[in-house]
C-alpha positions in Angstrom: -11.1 75.8 -120.1 -11.8 77.2 -116.7 -11.9 73.7 -115.2 -8.5 72.8 -116.7 -7.0 76.0 -115.1 -8.5 75.1 -111.7 -7.2 71.5 -111.9 -3.7 72.8 -112.9 -3.6 75.2 -110.0 -4.8 72.5 -107.5 -2.1 70.1 -108.9 0.6 72.8 -108.6 -0.3 73.4 -105.0 -0.5 69.7 -104.0 2.7 68.5 -105.7 5.1 70.6 -103.7 3.3 69.8 -100.4 3.7 66.0 -101.1 7.4 66.5 -102.0 8.0 68.4 -98.7 6.2 65.6 -96.8 8.8 63.1 -98.1 11.8 65.1 -96.9 13.3 64.4 -93.5 14.6 61.3 -91.8 13.5 57.6 -91.7 14.4 54.6 -89.7 15.0 51.2 -91.4 12.9 49.4 -88.7 10.8 50.1 -85.7 10.9 48.4 -82.3 7.7 46.3 -82.7 7.5 43.0 -80.7 10.7 43.6 -78.6 11.1 42.4 -75.0 13.0 44.4 -72.4 16.8 43.9 -72.8 16.6 42.8 -76.4 18.6 45.0 -78.8 16.9 47.0 -81.6 19.3 47.7 -84.5 18.2 50.3 -87.0 19.6 52.7 -89.6 18.9 56.4 -89.7 18.6 57.7 -93.3 17.8 61.0 -95.0 14.7 61.4 -97.3 15.0 61.7 -100.2 17.7 59.0 -100.3 20.0 61.1 -102.5 20.9 63.3 -99.6 23.4 62.3 -96.9 22.9 63.1 -93.3 25.4 65.6 -91.8 28.6 64.1 -90.5 28.2 65.6 -87.0 28.6 64.3 -83.5 25.8 63.7 -81.2 23.3 61.9 -83.5 21.4 59.4 -81.4 18.1 57.8 -80.7 16.5 59.1 -77.5 13.9 56.9 -75.7 11.5 58.1 -73.0 9.3 55.9 -70.9 5.7 57.0 -70.6 4.6 57.4 -67.0 8.0 57.5 -65.3 9.8 59.9 -67.7 12.9 57.7 -67.7 15.1 58.7 -70.5 18.1 57.2 -72.3 20.1 58.0 -75.4 21.9 55.7 -77.7 24.7 57.1 -79.9 24.6 56.4 -83.6 27.7 55.6 -85.7 28.2 56.7 -89.3 27.9 54.0 -91.8 29.3 53.9 -95.3 26.0 54.9 -97.1 25.7 58.4 -95.7 23.4 57.4 -92.9 23.9 56.2 -89.3 23.5 52.8 -87.5 22.3 52.6 -83.9 21.6 49.9 -81.4 18.9 50.6 -78.8 18.1 48.5 -75.8 14.9 49.3 -73.9 15.8 48.6 -70.2 12.3 47.7 -68.9 8.9 46.8 -70.1 6.3 49.5 -70.8 5.4 52.1 -73.4 8.3 54.0 -74.8 8.5 57.0 -77.1 11.6 57.3 -79.3 13.0 60.0 -81.6 16.2 60.9 -83.5 18.1 63.8 -81.9 21.2 65.7 -83.0 20.3 66.3 -86.6 20.0 70.1 -86.4 17.6 71.4 -89.1 16.0 68.1 -89.9 12.5 68.0 -88.5 11.9 65.2 -86.0 9.6 62.4 -87.1 6.8 61.1 -84.9 6.6 57.4 -84.7 4.1 55.3 -82.9 5.3 54.5 -79.4 6.9 51.1 -78.7 5.2 48.6 -76.4 8.0 46.7 -74.8 7.2 43.3 -73.2 8.6 41.9 -70.0 11.7 39.8 -70.5 12.8 36.7 -68.7 14.5 38.8 -66.0 11.4 40.8 -65.4 9.2 37.8 -64.7 8.9 36.2 -61.3 11.5 33.7 -60.3 10.9 30.0 -61.0 10.3 29.2 -57.3 9.4 25.5 -57.8 12.7 24.8 -59.5 14.7 26.8 -57.0 13.0 25.0 -54.0 13.5 21.6 -55.6 17.1 22.3 -56.4 17.8 23.4 -52.9 16.2 20.3 -51.5 18.3 18.0 -53.7 21.4 19.9 -52.7 20.6 19.5 -49.0 19.9 15.8 -49.4 23.2 15.4 -51.2 25.2 17.2 -48.5 23.5 15.2 -45.7 24.1 11.9 -47.5 27.8 12.4 -48.1 28.7 14.7 -45.2 32.1 15.7 -46.6 33.1 17.2 -43.2 32.9 13.7 -41.5 36.3 12.0 -41.1 36.7 8.6 -42.5 38.1 5.6 -40.5 41.3 5.6 -42.5 42.0 9.2 -41.8 45.1 9.9 -39.6 44.4 10.7 -36.0 45.0 14.2 -34.8 46.5 12.8 -31.5 50.3 12.5 -31.5 51.6 8.9 -31.5 52.5 7.6 -28.1 56.1 8.2 -27.1 58.4 5.2 -26.3 60.3 6.8 -23.4 
């Protein structure tokens, strides 16, 4: 009988703590595998799902780059399901922390940092293609020389006078 009482007390203590752990906010996706400049669209929802997030202004996802401390915020727009939709663009490669701000009493969640890869604009220029293109352009201009006058072009000298 004593064992059953101990199990019941332990269960009573553990059940409320797991219920509390599931309250807060969630994101519909995380920014895994993104490159700099690529948009990350996600939804912000309340947990448990039966609760709506407050209809206040200033709800956003704030990103902070590790090392430099660069920080940006992306405003969220209310959707029809009681949550918010937000588009985030990480401006440069590196490791970024992100969090939801502006929810008042909701505790902030801690998500794993996002490792953002370098995009096409972050990589070095394609020098062989640029040099080859410039050489072709120079050959084309030298071949056709559009500034050279043709034999049928009118003379710039006035015609001789008959007087």
